N, C-alpha and C positions, 0 to 999 in steps of 0.2 A: 423589211426594217420596220420596227415598231417605235413610234414616237409617242411618248407619254406626256400628258399635260405637266407632270412634275418636272420633267427634263426641260420643257419649254419655259416654264415659270422660273426654274433655276437659272436658265440662261439669261432671262430678261431682267430679273430684279436683284440678283445677288449683290454686287457692290454698288449698283446704281443709286440706291438709297443713301449711300454713304458720301456721295459727292455733295459738297456744300461750298458755295462761293465764298463763305467766310473763312474756309480753311486755307492752308498754304497751297499755292498752285502745284507744287511738287506732289503733294498728297493726292490732289484731284487727278493729276496726270497718272499717278500710280493706279488709281481706281479705274481710270479710262483704259489703261493697258490691260488690267485684269478683265474688264468687260470685253474688250476685243479678243482676248485669249479665250474666254469662255464661249463667246459667240463663234469662234473659229473651230471649236471642237465639234466633230462630227458625231451624230447620234450613235453611229456604229462604234466609235471610240468609247463613248460613255458606256455602252453595253459591254464592250470588252473589259473595261476597267471594273464594272460591277460584277461581271462573271468571274474575272480574275480574283476579285475580293472574296467571292463565294468559294472559289477553289482554295484560296488560302485559308479560309475559315474551316473548310472541310478537312484540309491537311492537318490543321491544328487539332481538330476534334479527333482525327484518326491517331495522331501522336499521343494525345491525352488518353485515348482508349488503350493504346499499347502500354503506356506508363502505368495505368491502373491494373492491367493484366499482370505486368511484371511485379507490381507491389503485392497483388493478391497471391501470386505464386511464391514470392519470397516469404510472405507472412505464413502461408501454409507450410512451407519448408521449415521455417523457424519453429513453428508449433510442433510439427512432427518430429523435428530434431530434439526439441525440449522433452517431448514425451518419451522418445527413444532413450535419451540420456537418463531421464528419471527412472525408466524401467531398468536400465543397466545398473544404476546405483541401488535400486530396490532389490535386485537379485543378489547384489554383493553384501548387503547388510545382514 
């Protein structure tokens, strides 16, 4: 298991700075619940979420690559069809 300083810093300071005794108690309680939830997250869980996000981005890029390939093929087909049609009309004239 790799623990990075970024993960530790994120766990320690995220909503803590938002707690203010001048705010409504319910709001401070909400921030305390968030802090507890963040601290309870295991570093392995963070790595799973981060790697899951990377896989989602990779899937998105692969989808985009397929869409570009389809577009290019359609464009080539359209151009070759247009040339073919032009050639047919040229022979008829």
